[in-house]
N, C-alpha and C positions, 0 to 999 in steps of 0.2 A: 504494499500499500505506499503511495506516494504523500509526503506531507508539504503542506504550502510554505514556503520560505517565509519566517518571520522578519518584520522590517520594523523600524520605531515608528510608535503612533505619533500622528500629526495632531498634537493638542497643546492647546495655548489656553493656559489660566489666567483668568480674569484678575486685575490687580489687587482687586479687595472683596469683600463682603458687601460695601455697599454698590460697587460697580455691578456687582451679580444680582443685587436687588433691583437697581435701576434698569437693566438689561431686561430681565424678568417682567418686570412692570410695564416695560415699554413694549414688550412682544405681546403681553396680554391685552394691553390697549389696542395695539394693531389689530389682533385675531378677535376682539371684542366687536369689530365693526365689520367683520365678515358677515354677509348674509345671502342667503341663497336669491338669486334673482330670476325672474321670469321676464323680464321686459329689457331686451337688449338691442343696442345700437348695431347696425351693420356696419360701423366704422371698424377697416381693416386694423389688423394688428401683425405686427412683424413675425416672420416665421421663427426668425432666431430667438424670440422671446418665448415662444412654444417650446422649442427646442431646448433652451436653457431650463425650464420649468421641468421639461420629461427627463433631463439629464438629472436633475435634483432628486426627482422621484426615482429615479434607476440607484441612487445610494441607499436607500432603504433596506433595513436588515430582513433576512429572508431564512427559512428554515435550511439549515445545511449550505447556506449562499448559493442556492438553486436559481435564484431571481426569476420565479415563475410568472412573469409579467410580460405584456406585450402592449404598446400603446401605438394605436392608429390615429394619427393627426389627420383631419378632413377639413378641407378647405374650398373644394370643388362645389358648386352650388349643385350641380346635376346629381351628385352623391349625396349633398345633405338633403336634396329634395326625395331622392328612393329611400333615405333613411326616415323622413318624417312619414312619407306613405305607410310604410311598414310600421314604424311605432305608433302612429294613430290607430291603426287597424287593430293591434294590441290593445291599446289604451280602450277602445271603445268596447272589446270583449270583456275588459277589466271592469269598467264602470257600469256595463249593462248586465253583465252574467257572473263575473267570477267575484268580485267583492262583496264580502259581507256587509250588512246593512250598519253594524258599527264601524267598520273600518271607512264606510262612506261618510258617516255622521263626524267622525274624526276629521277627516280631510275637507269638510265642507267650510269651517273657517278660514281654510288657506285659499279657498277660491280656485281650487284646480279642477280641470276636466279633462276631457279626452283630446282637445284642441291643443297642439303644441307648435305654434308659429316659431317660437323661438329656434326650433331644430334648423329653420333656414335661415332666418335673420341673423342670428349670430356668426362671426367670421370663422370661427373654430368650434368642429365638436372634435373631442378625444374618446375614441372607444378603447377602454380599458379590458383587456382580455387576459384571464386566469390560467397559466398553463398547468393543466391537471397532472401531465406525464410530459417529460421529454422524450423528443424522438430525435436521433442523433443523425448524420449524413448517412449512415449506412441502415438506418431505418430501424434501428434498435431503441427498444422503450426503456427509459428510466424514471425511477419513481421521484417526485417533488413532495415536498413534506412541508405541513401547515400553509398550505397554499391559500386558502381564503385570508388567514391572519397575514401573511405576507403582502398579499396584493393589497389588501385595506389599508395596511401601514402605507405602501406605497401610494395608494390614492391619495390618502391624508396629505401626504408629505407634497402631492402636485397641486392639491388645491391651496395649500399653504403657500407654496412658491408662487402661485397665478397669483393669490390676494397680495403678497408682497410685492408683485409686479405692478400692481394696480388695476387689476382685471377682476371683473366678476365671474361666478361659476354657478352651474345648477347641475347636481347630479340628480341623472335621470335614469330610471331604471323599468322600460317596460319589461312585462314579464309575460310569455319567454321571449329572449332576446336573440333566438338563433340566426334572425336575420342579418344580425350583424356578421356574422361569420361569411354569410355570402356575399354579401355588398363590399366588406372589406378584405376578402380574399384572404380569411384566416382558415387554418386546417381545424378539424374536428378535435383535436385534443385540447383545443383552447376553448374555455368559456366565457363568454361575454359576461362582466363583472359589473361596471359602471358606463354609463354614455354620459362624458361630460360636456357640458355645453358651456363655451369660453368666450368673453368678449367684454366690450366695455358696457355699462347699463344705459341704458335708454336714458336722456336727460330728465324724461319726465317717470323714470321707474318707481314705483310704489312696493313696498314690502309689508308683511302683516305685522302688526304691533303686537310682537309676542315679545316674552324675555326667557332667559337662560336661568335654570336652576343655580342658586347660590353654592358657593365652595362647601357649606357644612353639610349640603344636601347631597354632593356627589363625592365626597371625601371622607375618610376616616383616619386619623392619625392614631398608633397605638405603640 
C-alpha cells in the first residue's frame, strides 16, 4: 500500500485572540446577510469568478479524500431553458400530487410554486453531482465514502464563496433530478445533488421576513 508524502501545513495563526474574535464576528456579519434569492438580474457574471468559487468548493474535506463531486456550470441560454422546462414538469408533479398537505402548508408563507423563471433569468446555474462510485479509465469501479456528507460540505463552501464574491444564490432541488444527467452529459454513477442558481439579485428583489434560530437554540457547550 502506498502512502501519501507528508508536507508542512500551510497554517497562519492570527496575532491575538482579539484579532480572532474580530475575524469571527466579521464573518458572522457577512454570512448573516446571506439570503436565498428568487428574483435575479440577467446581468452577466464573469466566468472567472465562478471558476474561483468552484475551486474553493473543491478544497472541502471528503471521506478518504475521494472528492466525490462534480460541478457543471451552465451559462448557455438554450441549456438553461431545457433545465427550466424539465424542472417545472417535476415541480408541477410535486405541488399537485407528491407533496403532503403539511409540506405545502410549510411552503405557503414563502410564496413558492411550480414556476421557476429564475432558472432562465440568472446568468449561471451550477449543477452539483455526487459521485456515488468512481469509475477509472479502465472501467473499474471504486467505492467512495461519506458521499452525501462530503458533497454537502463542498456545496456549503461553494455557496459561501459565491456570497463572499457579492453574488446571490438559490438552492433548487426538484425531485427527481435525473434529467440533469441527460442535459449535462453526466454518467449514471453521478447523482444530482443540488441545482444552484447564481447571479446578482434583481434591483427590486424581496425576501421573506424570516429569522434564524439564536445561538442558544442551535448549540450546546459542555
